[in-house]
C-alpha positions, 0 to 999 in steps of 0.5 A: 500500500502506498504512502498517503499523498497530501494536497499542495497548500497552493492548490485550492479545495475546489480542485479534485484529487483522488488518491489511490492506495493500491494498484486496483484503486489506481486502475479505478482512478485512471478509468474515472479520469479517462471517462472525464477526458472522453466526456471533454472530447465529447463536449467539443467533438465528436472526434472526427473519424479515423480512416486509412492514413493514405500515405503519399511520398511527394519527394525524398532525399538522402542526407549524409549527416552522421550515419545518414538518413532518408528524408521523405516529404509526405502527406497523409490523411487527417480528417476525411479530405484533409491532407497533413504535410510532414517530414518522415525521417528514416535512420540508417543507424540500427535495423528495423523495426525502429523505435519512432517518435512524433515530433511536434513543433512550437507555434505562433512565434514560428507559425510560418516555419512549423516542422522545418525547425524540428528537422534542423532547417531553421537556422535561428532555432537550433534548440528545436532540431530534436527531430534531426537529432533523434533520427541520428540516434536511430529513431524514425521521426514523423514531424507534421505541420500543425493546423495553420502552421508551415505549409498547412496554412489556412488560406484567407487566415494566414498566408505562407510567409506570414508570422503573426500571432493574431492569425495563428491560434484563435483566427483558425477556430471558425475553420475547424470541424471541432469546437476546441483548438486543443481537440484538433491538435489532439485528433491530429496527434492520434493520426500521426500515431496511426501513420507510424503504426501503418509502417512495417519498419516501426516497432509499434510497442516503442512509439514516443512523442516529443514537443516544445511549447504548443508541441509540448501541450499536444504531446501532454494531452496525447499521452493522457488520451492515447495509450499507444504512445509509450513515452512523451517528452514535454519542453516548456509546457504550461501548468494547465489541463483541459477546461470546459471552456475548450482551452487550458485549465488552471488551478485557480479557476473554479470551474470544471475540467481536467487538471494537470495532475489528473492528466499525469495520473492517467499516464503510468505505467507509461512514461513522461519527462517534462523540462522547463526553464526556471524563468518561465512565468505563469500564463495569466490571472487564472494560473498560480501567481508566482514562478516559485509557487508554480514550480512547487505545484509542478513538482507536486503534480509529478509526485502524484504521477509517481504515486501511480508508478509505485502502485504499478511497480515501475520505476518512478524515473518514468515520470520525472520533471526537471527545471533548468536555469533558463527561459522558454527554450530547449537547451542542449543539456536538456535535449541530451538528457531527454534522448537518453531517457527515451532510449531507456524507457522505450527499450523496456 
């Protein structure tokens, strides 16, 4: 039986907290949380249908960096009659079936760049080239453009070559088939996993996900929703869950939704690593009001996730958070730690 788990002093009493004491209770709590997540999806959905991915390779080239790899520019089906552009990177290192990751880019500061940064084609964003670095470690990497970013711009909302925050997130809402921008990202992320599962050279039991900023949020939500993803790395994700308003759900907001620690509780025995800079600041008035307080609650939330690890009998290192000296970035030391961690958790 696990030790007791207490509410953090900065977490208000309106915040739901279910504390399991045995593995059976952990499974019951996770089932209840997943039912709430399904209800959230239903509120802003329904989730669009998921048919065949219908992968199309538009072009490809071989690169000689390190051990070399094959880069394919592809499109695949998201929603019916929707094509998602992406890079598919296939390593020379190792032998199939390979571990694989979906690599999600950040958003509005680079909405015109999109997936290019992830595969190492954005000179000003070297810390975002985690897809390029992972393929050179022997991972298959799928790096898609998210909605209204990169090549996937919505004409009439954001033209290609335009980087404008006001034309990225909220501007695209009227062009979605679902009622939440976050739900659209969650759906698209499941389609990326569908694509990886369709590839014979991918090990379907070793699929992970990685992302920075908005890409970290997409990874976090997908980890809670899609149990096919065995490990996730989130760089600089805000301390928020999913609210019944369709956006982020924060601890100071007395309304219904799924809180950050509850989404973490859904993940074990699968694995999640979070890394963020100590100079990150809370997003707004509904969030915790100081950086120090937010970091303390962040660690508490990960302690909640580790409680489930203990009850499942797996290493607590499978759910870990790191705070580094820096800001909204994914520095080399943190990336290297994340890659070694992925190697470990996807090998088991």
